[in-house]
Biopython code that builds the backbone (N, CA, C, O; Angstrom):
import numpy as np
from Bio.PDB.StructureBuilder import StructureBuilder

atoms = [
    (1, "UNK", "N", (29.077, -102.488, -24.680)),
    (1, "UNK", "CA", (27.909, -101.627, -24.606)),
    (1, "UNK", "C", (28.307, -100.344, -23.896)),
    (1, "UNK", "O", (28.843, -100.385, -22.788)),
    (2, "UNK", "N", (28.047, -99.210, -24.524)),
    (2, "UNK", "CA", (28.299, -97.919, -23.916)),
    (2, "UNK", "C", (27.225, -97.595, -22.889)),
    (2, "UNK", "O", (26.065, -97.970, -23.060)),
    (3, "UNK", "N", (27.607, -96.900, -21.824)),
    (3, "UNK", "CA", (26.669, -96.578, -20.752)),
    (3, "UNK", "C", (26.711, -95.090, -20.446)),
    (3, "UNK", "O", (27.760, -94.452, -20.535)),
    (4, "UNK", "N", (25.541, -94.540, -20.081)),
    (4, "UNK", "CA", (25.418, -93.134, -19.740)),
    (4, "UNK", "C", (24.364, -92.999, -18.654)),
    (4, "UNK", "O", (23.318, -93.645, -18.720)),
    (5, "UNK", "N", (24.632, -92.155, -17.644)),
    (5, "UNK", "CA", (23.643, -91.826, -16.613)),
    (5, "UNK", "C", (23.387, -90.330, -16.672)),
    (5, "UNK", "O", (24.319, -89.529, -16.737)),
    (6, "UNK", "N", (22.094, -89.959, -16.648)),
    (6, "UNK", "CA", (21.688, -88.564, -16.691)),
    (6, "UNK", "C", (20.814, -88.306, -15.469)),
    (6, "UNK", "O", (19.905, -89.084, -15.182)),
    (7, "UNK", "N", (21.085, -87.214, -14.743)),
    (7, "UNK", "CA", (20.317, -86.855, -13.559)),
    (7, "UNK", "C", (19.517, -85.599, -13.874)),
    (7, "UNK", "O", (20.080, -84.579, -14.272)),
    (8, "UNK", "N", (18.194, -85.677, -13.694)),
    (8, "UNK", "CA", (17.301, -84.552, -13.960)),
    (8, "UNK", "C", (16.522, -84.241, -12.684)),
    (8, "UNK", "O", (16.457, -85.067, -11.774)),
    (9, "UNK", "N", (15.921, -83.025, -12.619)),
    (9, "UNK", "CA", (15.243, -82.635, -11.388)),
    (9, "UNK", "C", (13.736, -82.789, -11.430)),
    (9, "UNK", "O", (13.076, -82.471, -10.441)),
    (10, "UNK", "N", (13.170, -83.250, -12.505)),
    (10, "UNK", "CA", (11.723, -83.400, -12.588)),
    (10, "UNK", "C", (11.297, -84.326, -13.706)),
    (10, "UNK", "O", (12.095, -84.704, -14.563)),
    (11, "UNK", "N", (10.020, -84.686, -13.682)),
    (11, "UNK", "CA", (9.480, -85.630, -14.648)),
    (11, "UNK", "C", (9.476, -85.071, -16.066)),
    (11, "UNK", "O", (9.691, -85.812, -17.025)),
    (12, "UNK", "N", (9.234, -83.776, -16.204)),
    (12, "UNK", "CA", (9.228, -83.158, -17.534)),
    (12, "UNK", "C", (10.600, -83.267, -18.180)),
    (12, "UNK", "O", (10.707, -83.586, -19.364)),
    (13, "UNK", "N", (11.656, -83.001, -17.405)),
    (13, "UNK", "CA", (13.015, -83.122, -17.931)),
    (13, "UNK", "C", (13.336, -84.573, -18.281)),
    (13, "UNK", "O", (14.036, -84.838, -19.258)),
    (14, "UNK", "N", (12.822, -85.512, -17.483)),
    (14, "UNK", "CA", (13.038, -86.926, -17.757)),
    (14, "UNK", "C", (12.453, -87.291, -19.117)),
    (14, "UNK", "O", (13.105, -87.955, -19.922)),
    (15, "UNK", "N", (11.234, -86.859, -19.368)),
    (15, "UNK", "CA", (10.600, -87.143, -20.657)),
    (15, "UNK", "C", (11.346, -86.485, -21.812)),
    (15, "UNK", "O", (11.503, -87.084, -22.876)),
    (16, "UNK", "N", (11.808, -85.244, -21.604)),
    (16, "UNK", "CA", (12.552, -84.535, -22.644)),
    (16, "UNK", "C", (13.852, -85.266, -22.987)),
    (16, "UNK", "O", (14.146, -85.493, -24.160)),
    (17, "UNK", "N", (14.623, -85.631, -21.970)),
    (17, "UNK", "CA", (15.905, -86.325, -22.204)),
    (17, "UNK", "C", (15.672, -87.685, -22.849)),
    (17, "UNK", "O", (16.419, -88.080, -23.744)),
    (18, "UNK", "N", (14.646, -88.404, -22.406)),
    (18, "UNK", "CA", (14.343, -89.709, -22.990)),
    (18, "UNK", "C", (14.013, -89.570, -24.479)),
    (18, "UNK", "O", (14.503, -90.338, -25.307)),
    (19, "UNK", "N", (13.192, -88.596, -24.801)),
    (19, "UNK", "CA", (12.824, -88.375, -26.203)),
    (19, "UNK", "C", (14.031, -87.930, -27.027)),
    (19, "UNK", "O", (14.217, -88.393, -28.153)),
    (20, "UNK", "N", (14.854, -87.033, -26.473)),
    (20, "UNK", "CA", (16.044, -86.542, -27.168)),
    (20, "UNK", "C", (17.015, -87.685, -27.465)),
    (20, "UNK", "O", (17.500, -87.820, -28.588)),
    (21, "UNK", "N", (17.289, -88.491, -26.466)),
    (21, "UNK", "CA", (18.231, -89.603, -26.633)),
    (21, "UNK", "C", (17.686, -90.630, -27.620)),
    (21, "UNK", "O", (18.434, -91.166, -28.436)),
    (22, "UNK", "N", (16.395, -90.902, -27.549)),
    (22, "UNK", "CA", (15.785, -91.860, -28.463)),
    (22, "UNK", "C", (15.823, -91.354, -29.911)),
    (22, "UNK", "O", (16.077, -92.122, -30.839)),
    (23, "UNK", "N", (15.570, -90.060, -30.091)),
    (23, "UNK", "CA", (15.620, -89.489, -31.439)),
    (23, "UNK", "C", (17.034, -89.507, -32.009)),
    (23, "UNK", "O", (17.218, -89.759, -33.200)),
    (24, "UNK", "N", (18.029, -89.243, -31.175)),
    (24, "UNK", "CA", (19.413, -89.214, -31.645)),
    (24, "UNK", "C", (19.938, -90.621, -31.923)),
    (24, "UNK", "O", (20.546, -90.872, -32.963)),
    (25, "UNK", "N", (19.697, -91.532, -30.987)),
    (25, "UNK", "CA", (20.273, -92.867, -31.090)),
    (25, "UNK", "C", (19.446, -93.878, -31.843)),
    (25, "UNK", "O", (19.973, -94.891, -32.304)),
    (26, "UNK", "N", (18.170, -93.624, -31.974)),
    (26, "UNK", "CA", (17.309, -94.546, -32.698)),
    (26, "UNK", "C", (17.138, -95.884, -31.987)),
    (26, "UNK", "O", (16.901, -95.936, -30.781)),
    (27, "UNK", "N", (17.259, -96.942, -32.742)),
    (27, "UNK", "CA", (17.004, -98.294, -32.236)),
    (27, "UNK", "C", (18.185, -98.896, -31.473)),
    (27, "UNK", "O", (18.065, -100.001, -30.946)),
    (28, "UNK", "N", (19.320, -98.199, -31.400)),
    (28, "UNK", "CA", (20.515, -98.754, -30.764)),
    (28, "UNK", "C", (20.580, -98.493, -29.270)),
    (28, "UNK", "O", (21.576, -98.843, -28.638)),
    (29, "UNK", "N", (19.542, -97.884, -28.675)),
    (29, "UNK", "CA", (19.607, -97.441, -27.283)),
    (29, "UNK", "C", (18.533, -98.110, -26.440)),
    (29, "UNK", "O", (17.387, -98.264, -26.864)),
    (30, "UNK", "N", (18.930, -98.504, -25.235)),
    (30, "UNK", "CA", (18.003, -99.005, -24.218)),
    (30, "UNK", "C", (17.996, -97.976, -23.097)),
    (30, "UNK", "O", (19.058, -97.556, -22.639)),
    (31, "UNK", "N", (16.794, -97.556, -22.643)),
    (31, "UNK", "CA", (16.713, -96.582, -21.551)),
    (31, "UNK", "C", (16.008, -97.194, -20.349)),
    (31, "UNK", "O", (15.141, -98.058, -20.478)),
    (32, "UNK", "N", (16.410, -96.715, -19.178)),
    (32, "UNK", "CA", (15.767, -97.108, -17.927)),
    (32, "UNK", "C", (15.541, -95.849, -17.111)),
    (32, "UNK", "O", (16.421, -94.992, -17.036)),
    (33, "UNK", "N", (14.367, -95.727, -16.496)),
    (33, "UNK", "CA", (14.039, -94.560, -15.676)),
    (33, "UNK", "C", (14.012, -94.971, -14.208)),
    (33, "UNK", "O", (13.457, -96.010, -13.852)),
    (34, "UNK", "N", (14.618, -94.143, -13.362)),
    (34, "UNK", "CA", (14.566, -94.350, -11.911)),
    (34, "UNK", "C", (14.213, -93.042, -11.236)),
    (34, "UNK", "O", (14.459, -91.964, -11.776)),
    (35, "UNK", "N", (13.634, -93.146, -10.045)),
    (35, "UNK", "CA", (13.224, -91.974, -9.281)),
    (35, "UNK", "C", (13.840, -92.070, -7.893)),
    (35, "UNK", "O", (13.737, -93.108, -7.239)),
    (36, "UNK", "N", (14.475, -91.005, -7.441)),
    (36, "UNK", "CA", (15.075, -90.959, -6.114)),
    (36, "UNK", "C", (14.136, -90.202, -5.196)),
    (36, "UNK", "O", (13.764, -89.063, -5.479)),
    (37, "UNK", "N", (13.748, -90.840, -4.087)),
    (37, "UNK", "CA", (12.790, -90.256, -3.149)),
    (37, "UNK", "C", (13.416, -90.224, -1.758)),
    (37, "UNK", "O", (14.129, -91.151, -1.375)),
    (38, "UNK", "N", (13.147, -89.149, -0.995)),
    (38, "UNK", "CA", (13.589, -89.057, 0.396)),
    (38, "UNK", "C", (15.009, -88.568, 0.534)),
    (38, "UNK", "O", (15.594, -88.037, -0.410)),
    (39, "UNK", "N", (15.563, -88.755, 1.730)),
    (39, "UNK", "CA", (16.937, -88.370, 1.987)),
    (39, "UNK", "C", (17.135, -86.896, 2.188)),
    (39, "UNK", "O", (18.142, -86.341, 1.748)),
    (40, "UNK", "N", (16.181, -86.232, 2.856)),
    (40, "UNK", "CA", (16.297, -84.802, 3.099)),
    (40, "UNK", "C", (17.419, -84.477, 4.071)),
    (40, "UNK", "O", (18.131, -85.373, 4.525)),
    (41, "UNK", "N", (17.578, -83.204, 4.390)),
    (41, "UNK", "CA", (18.655, -82.759, 5.274)),
    (41, "UNK", "C", (18.540, -83.347, 6.673)),
    (41, "UNK", "O", (19.554, -83.581, 7.330)),
    (42, "UNK", "N", (17.317, -83.590, 7.135)),
    (42, "UNK", "CA", (17.137, -84.110, 8.493)),
    (42, "UNK", "C", (17.619, -85.545, 8.613)),
    (42, "UNK", "O", (18.008, -85.973, 9.700)),
    (43, "UNK", "N", (17.601, -86.287, 7.536)),
    (43, "UNK", "CA", (18.063, -87.664, 7.547)),
    (43, "UNK", "C", (17.051, -88.639, 8.127)),
    (43, "UNK", "O", (17.365, -89.816, 8.305)),
    (44, "UNK", "N", (15.839, -88.172, 8.426)),
    (44, "UNK", "CA", (14.818, -89.032, 9.021)),
    (44, "UNK", "C", (14.196, -89.969, 8.004)),
    (44, "UNK", "O", (13.779, -91.076, 8.344)),
    (45, "UNK", "N", (14.135, -89.529, 6.761)),
    (45, "UNK", "CA", (13.556, -90.350, 5.700)),
    (45, "UNK", "C", (14.699, -90.922, 4.865)),
    (45, "UNK", "O", (15.499, -90.166, 4.315)),
    (46, "UNK", "N", (14.782, -92.247, 4.766)),
    (46, "UNK", "CA", (15.879, -92.824, 3.982)),
    (46, "UNK", "C", (15.718, -92.545, 2.493)),
    (46, "UNK", "O", (14.601, -92.429, 1.989)),
    (47, "UNK", "N", (16.829, -92.440, 1.807)),
    (47, "UNK", "CA", (16.823, -92.219, 0.359)),
    (47, "UNK", "C", (16.567, -93.549, -0.340)),
    (47, "UNK", "O", (17.242, -94.543, -0.074)),
    (48, "UNK", "N", (15.590, -93.552, -1.232)),
    (48, "UNK", "CA", (15.202, -94.765, -1.942)),
    (48, "UNK", "C", (15.174, -94.468, -3.434)),
    (48, "UNK", "O", (14.662, -93.433, -3.861)),
    (49, "UNK", "N", (15.723, -95.374, -4.214)),
    (49, "UNK", "CA", (15.663, -95.256, -5.677)),
    (49, "UNK", "C", (14.775, -96.376, -6.194)),
    (49, "UNK", "O", (15.051, -97.554, -5.969)),
    (50, "UNK", "N", (13.700, -95.998, -6.894)),
    (50, "UNK", "CA", (12.811, -97.022, -7.442)),
    (50, "UNK", "C", (12.811, -96.940, -8.962)),
    (50, "UNK", "O", (12.971, -95.863, -9.538)),
    (51, "UNK", "N", (12.634, -98.062, -9.590)),
    (51, "UNK", "CA", (12.600, -98.149, -11.049)),
    (51, "UNK", "C", (11.194, -97.813, -11.516)),
    (51, "UNK", "O", (10.229, -98.443, -11.083)),
    (52, "UNK", "N", (11.068, -96.830, -12.393)),
    (52, "UNK", "CA", (9.760, -96.468, -12.931)),
    (52, "UNK", "C", (9.560, -96.988, -14.354)),
    (52, "UNK", "O", (8.425, -97.152, -14.802)),
    (53, "UNK", "N", (10.653, -97.245, -15.060)),
    (53, "UNK", "CA", (10.585, -97.887, -16.378)),
    (53, "UNK", "C", (11.805, -98.788, -16.500)),
    (53, "UNK", "O", (12.931, -98.304, -16.616)),
    (54, "UNK", "N", (11.587, -100.071, -16.475)),
    (54, "UNK", "CA", (12.691, -101.024, -16.542)),
    (54, "UNK", "C", (13.189, -101.171, -17.977)),
    (54, "UNK", "O", (12.422, -101.065, -18.934)),
    (55, "UNK", "N", (14.485, -101.416, -18.101)),
    (55, "UNK", "CA", (15.094, -101.616, -19.419)),
    (55, "UNK", "C", (14.887, -103.055, -19.871)),
    (55, "UNK", "O", (14.919, -103.984, -19.063)),
    (56, "UNK", "N", (14.677, -103.225, -21.164)),
    (56, "UNK", "CA", (14.565, -104.551, -21.763)),
    (56, "UNK", "C", (15.822, -104.761, -22.613)),
    (56, "UNK", "O", (15.935, -104.231, -23.718)),
    (57, "UNK", "N", (16.753, -105.534, -22.081)),
    (57, "UNK", "CA", (18.026, -105.722, -22.762)),
    (57, "UNK", "C", (17.883, -106.708, -23.913)),
    (57, "UNK", "O", (17.239, -107.751, -23.797)),
    (58, "UNK", "N", (18.505, -106.340, -25.024)),
    (58, "UNK", "CA", (18.538, -107.176, -26.219)),
    (58, "UNK", "C", (19.963, -107.197, -26.746)),
    (58, "UNK", "O", (20.746, -106.292, -26.459)),
    (59, "UNK", "N", (20.295, -108.196, -27.496)),
    (59, "UNK", "CA", (21.653, -108.384, -27.998)),
    (59, "UNK", "C", (22.082, -107.302, -28.984)),
    (59, "UNK", "O", (23.263, -106.961, -29.037)),
    (60, "UNK", "N", (21.161, -106.761, -29.758)),
    (60, "UNK", "CA", (21.535, -105.830, -30.832)),
    (60, "UNK", "C", (21.619, -104.375, -30.379)),
    (60, "UNK", "O", (21.816, -103.497, -31.218)),
    (61, "UNK", "N", (21.478, -104.089, -29.101)),
    (61, "UNK", "CA", (21.550, -102.710, -28.595)),
    (61, "UNK", "C", (23.000, -102.358, -28.264)),
    (61, "UNK", "O", (23.738, -103.184, -27.727)),
    (62, "UNK", "N", (23.406, -101.112, -28.589)),
    (62, "UNK", "CA", (24.790, -100.694, -28.380)),
    (62, "UNK", "C", (24.979, -99.789, -27.177)),
    (62, "UNK", "O", (26.097, -99.666, -26.678)),
    (63, "UNK", "N", (23.908, -99.147, -26.693)),
    (63, "UNK", "CA", (24.036, -98.174, -25.610)),
    (63, "UNK", "C", (22.947, -98.366, -24.564)),
    (63, "UNK", "O", (21.812, -98.720, -24.883)),
    (64, "UNK", "N", (23.318, -98.123, -23.302)),
    (64, "UNK", "CA", (22.373, -98.166, -22.184)),
    (64, "UNK", "C", (22.379, -96.799, -21.517)),
    (64, "UNK", "O", (23.438, -96.296, -21.139)),
    (65, "UNK", "N", (21.194, -96.190, -21.368)),
    (65, "UNK", "CA", (21.074, -94.875, -20.745)),
    (65, "UNK", "C", (20.176, -94.998, -19.519)),
    (65, "UNK", "O", (19.036, -95.452, -19.614)),
    (66, "UNK", "N", (20.699, -94.590, -18.375)),
    (66, "UNK", "CA", (19.956, -94.596, -17.124)),
    (66, "UNK", "C", (19.612, -93.154, -16.787)),
    (66, "UNK", "O", (20.508, -92.321, -16.646)),
    (67, "UNK", "N", (18.318, -92.846, -16.655)),
    (67, "UNK", "CA", (17.869, -91.501, -16.375)),
    (67, "UNK", "C", (17.284, -91.475, -14.963)),
    (67, "UNK", "O", (16.296, -92.151, -14.676)),
    (68, "UNK", "N", (17.911, -90.684, -14.085)),
    (68, "UNK", "CA", (17.459, -90.534, -12.703)),
    (68, "UNK", "C", (16.663, -89.256, -12.556)),
    (68, "UNK", "O", (17.129, -88.180, -12.932)),
    (69, "UNK", "N", (15.450, -89.370, -12.003)),
    (69, "UNK", "CA", (14.640, -88.192, -11.642)),
    (69, "UNK", "C", (14.883, -87.951, -10.159)),
    (69, "UNK", "O", (14.463, -88.752, -9.324)),
    (70, "UNK", "N", (15.546, -86.874, -9.830)),
    (70, "UNK", "CA", (15.899, -86.561, -8.434)),
    (70, "UNK", "C", (14.756, -85.879, -7.677)),
    (70, "UNK", "O", (14.890, -85.609, -6.484)),
    (71, "UNK", "N", (13.640, -85.596, -8.346)),
    (71, "UNK", "CA", (12.435, -85.035, -7.728)),
    (71, "UNK", "C", (12.715, -83.713, -7.024)),
    (71, "UNK", "O", (12.288, -83.525, -5.885)),
    (72, "UNK", "N", (13.401, -82.822, -7.659)),
    (72, "UNK", "CA", (13.689, -81.510, -7.102)),
    (72, "UNK", "C", (15.153, -81.168, -7.234)),
    (72, "UNK", "O", (15.962, -81.992, -7.659)),
    (73, "UNK", "N", (15.489, -79.946, -6.866)),
    (73, "UNK", "CA", (16.876, -79.502, -7.023)),
    (73, "UNK", "C", (17.664, -79.522, -5.723)),
    (73, "UNK", "O", (18.742, -78.930, -5.655)),
    (74, "UNK", "N", (17.164, -80.176, -4.704)),
    (74, "UNK", "CA", (17.866, -80.210, -3.415)),
    (74, "UNK", "C", (18.569, -81.520, -3.199)),
    (74, "UNK", "O", (19.208, -81.714, -2.164)),
]
sb = StructureBuilder()
sb.init_structure("model")
sb.init_model(0)
sb.init_chain("A")
sb.init_seg("    ")
for serial, (resi, resn, name, xyz) in enumerate(atoms, 1):
    if name == "N":
        sb.init_residue(resn, " ", resi, " ")
    sb.init_atom(name, np.array(xyz, "f"), 0.0, 1.0, " ", f" {name:<3s}", serial, name[0])
structure = sb.get_structure()
């Protein structure tokens, strides 16, 4: 199974990349969405990654795409 991780800075980009990858790959792709929260320069808030759309793995899928929403450009 081929794997790809894409990092975007906002929810709109996440939706765009998800739609683009789905249109290109069709039924052969499984996608998972995650969101990274916290971890600013001060270090007071820990960085947490939460799953916003879990992947449903099936035997006939050839590619797995993980899309991270970094919630900003910092």
